N, C-alpha and C positions, 0 to 999 in steps of 0.2 A: 699262487706266488704271494708272499707277504708284500703289503703295500709299500713299506719302507724300501724294500729291495727294488721294486718297480720304480719308485721315485728316484733312487740313486741312478738306475739305468737311464731314465729320462734325462736327468741332469747331465750325465756323461755324453749321451747322444746329442743333446742340444749344444753342448760345448764343442763338439767336433764337427757339427754340421756346417757352420760358416766356412771353415777351411776346406771341407770336402766339396762344398758348392763351387768354390773358386777353382779347385782342382778339376772338377768335372767340366767346368767352362774353359779349361785350358785349350782344347782344340775343337770345341763344339760351340755353336751359337747357343746363347742362353735359353732360347725357346726350345731348341732341339734337345738340350741337356735335360731340362725339367720334364719335357714330354716323354722322353725315353724312360726317365726314372719312374714316372707314374704308370706307364704301360707295363714295365717290368714288375713293379710292385703289385699291380692289379692281378697279373698272371700268378704271382706267388700266393697272394691272399686267396684268390679263387681256388687254387690248387689245395691250399690248406683246408678251406671249408669243405671241399669235396672229400679229402682224406678223412677228416674228422666227422663227416656226415652231419654238418651243421647247416641248417636252412638259413638263407640270407634274410628272407622276409618272414616274420612271424605274425605281424599284424600291419594294417595299412599305415598306422601312425609311425612305423619305423622309417618310412620315407621322409618324414619331417625331420627326424634325427639326422638322417643322411644329408638332407638338404642344408641344414644349418651347419653341419660339420664340413660340408663342401666348401663353405666360405673360407675355412682355414687353409684349404689347399688351392682352390681356384676362386678368385684371382690372386690370393695371398702369396703362394709360392712363386707364381709368375713374377710378381713384383720383387720378391726377394732375389731371385736369380738375375733379374734386370739390374737391381741395385748393386749386386756383387761385382758388376763390371766396373763400378766407379769408386768403391770404397773398400777398405781392408776388412778382413774377417773380424779383427778386433773391434773396429768401429761398429760393425754390424751388431756385435754382442752388446756394445755400449747402448746403442739406441733401443735394443730390445728390452732394456731396463725400464722403458716407458710402459711396458705391458701391465705391471701391477696397477698403475694409475688408471689405465683404460679399463681393466677388469673391475676395479672399484667403482668406476663411473657407470659401467653397464650393469653391474650387480645392483647398484642403487636404483637404476631405472627399471630393470626387468624382474628382479627378485626382492626388491625392497630391503636388501641386506646392506646396511651402511658399515663398511669396514674402515671408514675414515674417522679415527679419533685423533686428537692432537699429537699423541706420541707416534702414531703410524705415519702421519703426514711428515713429521720431522724425520722419521726413519727413512722414508722413501726419498726425501730431499737429500739426506746424507748419502744414501746409496747411489743415487744418480750422480752426485758430486764425486763420489769415490770412483765410479765407472768412468767419469770424465777424466779424472786424474790418471787412471790406469792407462788411458790411451791418448793423453794430451798431445804427445808428439805426433800423433797421426792426424790430428784435427787441424791441419793447415789447408783449409778448404778452397778449392777452385770451383768453377762452375759445374763441372761434371760431378765433383764430390757432393755438392749441394743437392744435385738430382738424386744421388744415391741416398743421402740422408733423408730427404723427403720421402723417398720410396720406402725406407725402413720404418719411418714414422707411420706411414699409411699401413704398412704390414702389421705393426704392433697393434694398431687400432682394430684392424680387420680380424686378427687372430684372437684378440680379447673378446670382440663381439661374438665370434663363432664359439669360443670356449664357454661363455656364459649361457648362450642359447642351448648348446649341447648339454650342459649341466641341467638346464631347466626342462628340456623336452626329451632328452635321450637317456634318462636314467635306467630304463628297462632294456636297453640294447646292449648285448655283450660287446666287449672291446674288439674282438676279431671281426664280428659282424659289422660293427660301426666302421672300422677301418676299410673293410671291403666295400661296404655300401657307399662310403664317401668316394672311394676310388672308382666305383662303377659310374658315378655321376661326373667325377672330375676328369678322368682319363680321356674320354671323348672330347671334352671341352679343350683340354691341352692339345690334343691331336689336331683339332680344327684350327686352333690358334696358330700352331706350328705351320699348318698348310698355307695359311694366308700371310704369315709374317716371314716365313723362310721357305719351306716346301722343298728344300734340297736334302737328298739322302747323304749323310756323312760318309766319306770314303777314306779319310785319313784321320784316325783317332789315336792320340798318343797314350802312353802308359798312365799318366796322371788322370786323364779323363776317364779311362777304363776303371782305375782304382776308385776314383771319386764317385762315379756313376754306380758301380757295384755296391759300394758301402752305403750310399744314400738309398738305393733301391731296397736293400735288405734291412740294414740297421736303421736308417733314417725313416723310411716309410712303413715297412712291414712291422718291424719290432718297435721302433720309436713311437709311431702313431698309435699302435695297439696298446702299448704300455701307458701312453699319455691318456688315452680314453679310459683305461683302467684306473689310473690315478685320479682322473677327473671325476670318475664315478664314486670313488671312495673317500676323497678328501674334500675339504672346504675350498672355496675359491681363493681364500686368503693363502692357504698352503700352496695351492697350485701357482698362484701369482708370484711366489718367491723363486720359482725355478729360473727365470731369466736373470735374477740377481746373483744366483749361485754360479751360473755357467761361465761368466767372464773370468773369474778367478781360476777356475779349472782350465779354461782355455789358454791362460797364460802358461801354465805348466806344460800343457800339451805342445804349445808353440815352442817352448824352450827346448823340449826333448826332440821334437820331430822337425822343427823348422829353424832351430838354433837362434830363437829370438832371445834378446838380452833382457834380463830382469833388472830394472833400475831402481833407484831410491823412490822414484815416483810410483813405481809398481808396488813397492812394499807399503807406501802410505795409502795408495788407493785401495789395496786389498784389505788393509786394516779398517778403512772407512766402511767398506762393504760388509765385512764381518761384524763390525760394531752395529751397523744399521740393521742387520738381520737379527741380532740379539735384541735390539730395541723394538723392532717390529713384532717379534714373537713374545715379548714380555719377559725375556730371560732375566733381565736385570731386576725387574719387579719381583720375580720369584726368588732370586738370590737375596734381595733386600728383605723380603718377608722371612726367609729362612734365618738370616742373621738376627732379625728382630726377635724371632721366636727363641733363638739360642740365648739372647740377652735376657729375655723374660724368664726363661727356664733357669738360667744361672742366677738371676736376681732372686727368684723365688727360693732356690736352693740355699743361697747365701742368707736369706732372711730366716729360714728354718734353722740353719746352723747357728746363727747369732742368737736366736731366741733360746736355742738349747743351751748355749753357754751362759746366757743371762740367768737361767733357772738353776 
């Protein structure tokens, strides 16, 4: 699959995940919901490996890649599902905008890759400001909402930590093997956590929970995580860290279509800030500026030739 296509799929799946998490929690305890998701995803991934005749372990170092990748699921996803009880899906997407900052910090520590130049720092600041504007009406925080915000901040840091380490040690592991290996380690941890925190077999599951759980198991965990590891393998950490900045704008459109969310003037302003920051972060405006400068130089040179010709 082309990397750009995988990148687009990851952005779309990330944009729909917060709402799907809230739907799956509709009639299920958060720990039950996330545990069922991981168990179902493990069954699907293991089945795919068997059908494709792919070995899970090729060398002992693969376990290190699975272990650092596990941090992105456990305890990270447990924290996200817990936080989803207290804050909206939109605010969850806003806080995930901290992910690029954390990626840059851990990249500097572990890979010595310094992605922070003045322009990118300004761009990230504008992006987070835009994300704040997008969901300003939702940030009227009470005590419970503060807990949710703190949980999502912790999740952003954990996921960035895991992503950088996977990039560092998991380059030789195929995406499907990586997803399956991570689930092999994570699913038992989720089941054990469910046993001690809840331990009750769900008997009354509504349609929203079934839809959310099914989507997250297949699209979120199997397809989404596999494609994310694929993108992580082929793209720089700078490119990967842009994903959480793209998803909130797309999430707004999805919310307007499927949840009748209203797009306000603040929404338009916030979206414009995010898009501007992305262009600044990626150096688009420098490229355009250089192109305009080259055009001027070319035209200037052409004009000089023409005028010299007339003078003779």
